[in-house]
GUDRENMI-39684 format. One line per field, with one value per residue (C-alpha): residue in three letters; x, y, z. Coordinates in Angstrom, 2 decimals. Layout:
# residues N
res Ala|...
east X|...
north Y|...
up Z|...
//
This chain:
# residues 91
res Met|Asp|Phe|Asp|Ile|Asn|Tyr|Pro|Tyr|Gly|Ile|Pro|Phe|Tyr|Ser|Asp|Met|Thr|Phe|Ile|Pro|Val|Ser|Phe|Val|Asn|Gln|Asp|Ser|Glu|Leu|Phe|Met|Ile|Tyr|Phe|Val|Lys|Lys|Lys|Lys|Leu|Asp|Lys|Leu|Ala|Gly|Ile|Val|Phe|Ser|Gln|Glu|Thr|Lys|Lys|Tyr|His|Phe|Pro|Thr|Lys|Ser|Ile|Val|Ala|Ile|Ile|Leu|Gln|Ser|Lys|Pro|Asn|Lys|Ile|Gln|Cys|Tyr|Ile|Lys|Leu|Gln|Glu|Gly|Met|Arg|Tyr|Ile|Tyr|Pro
east 0.11|1.37|1.06|1.61|-1.89|-4.79|-9.01|-11.00|-12.94|-15.44|-14.62|-13.12|-10.31|-11.34|-14.32|-15.53|-15.67|-13.17|-10.43|-8.73|-5.42|-4.55|-2.50|-2.65|0.41|0.09|2.29|0.56|1.64|-2.15|-3.80|-6.89|-9.85|-11.17|-14.92|-16.59|-19.39|-22.72|-25.43|-22.98|-24.03|-20.66|-20.81|-18.97|-15.57|-13.50|-9.62|-7.28|-3.33|-1.67|1.28|4.10|2.59|1.50|-0.84|-1.19|-5.10|-6.94|-10.29|-13.77|-13.63|-15.71|-15.02|-15.66|-14.55|-13.92|-10.89|-11.58|-9.60|-9.00|-9.00|-11.37|-13.77|-17.21|-15.25|-14.97|-11.06|-11.66|-14.01|-11.64|-13.06|-10.93|-8.48|-6.98|-3.06|-2.61|-1.13|-3.07|-0.92|-2.31|-1.88
north 0.38|3.78|5.59|8.55|7.90|10.02|9.54|12.59|13.10|10.13|7.76|5.01|3.04|-0.12|1.33|-1.00|1.93|1.97|5.30|6.67|8.13|12.71|14.36|18.34|20.90|23.91|26.00|28.84|31.02|29.64|26.64|25.44|23.30|20.85|20.17|17.39|18.11|17.50|18.40|21.44|22.88|22.43|19.28|17.87|18.97|16.22|17.50|20.07|20.65|23.16|26.17|24.25|20.58|18.06|15.19|11.37|11.44|8.61|9.68|8.01|7.57|10.12|12.97|16.62|18.76|22.04|24.47|27.02|29.79|30.18|33.97|34.07|31.40|32.52|32.53|29.28|29.26|26.72|22.95|20.08|16.32|14.24|12.36|9.00|9.87|13.56|16.33|18.60|22.77|25.27|28.27
up -0.04|-1.24|1.95|-0.53|-2.46|-0.64|-1.45|-1.46|1.65|2.71|0.53|2.05|0.10|0.74|-1.43|-4.72|-6.00|-9.45|-8.98|-11.20|-10.31|-10.46|-9.23|-7.62|-7.63|-5.93|-6.75|-5.15|-1.97|-0.41|0.14|-2.80|-2.12|-4.18|-3.98|-5.99|-8.99|-9.21|-11.13|-12.03|-8.46|-5.85|-3.52|-0.93|-0.32|-1.35|-0.22|0.70|-1.15|0.57|0.18|-2.42|-2.51|-4.28|-3.63|-5.43|-4.74|-6.52|-7.58|-8.66|-12.81|-13.43|-11.40|-11.71|-9.55|-9.11|-7.41|-5.19|-3.12|0.47|0.03|-2.63|-0.86|-3.54|-6.47|-8.32|-9.88|-12.30|-13.02|-14.13|-15.53|-13.98|-16.70|-15.75|-14.91|-15.75|-13.40|-12.73|-11.95|-10.15|-10.83
//
């Protein structure tokens, strides 16, 4: 088991879902939050990536997420339809 791999909040690693590996790189000076998007609306918090940090995740297949900065909690920076093996770098 790779202890560097994170799973979205509320989804256990032993779930019977199909997961895809992705990673997020935060090159900004502040943290950003990853939220699930369901039916074109923000849903649950999936994770947090701190400043100058790289995090590996396993997300459920066909996940769509939104990136929100800590300093602008009411503004969505971008939407991402996650693809297997991709590295998403912000900004």
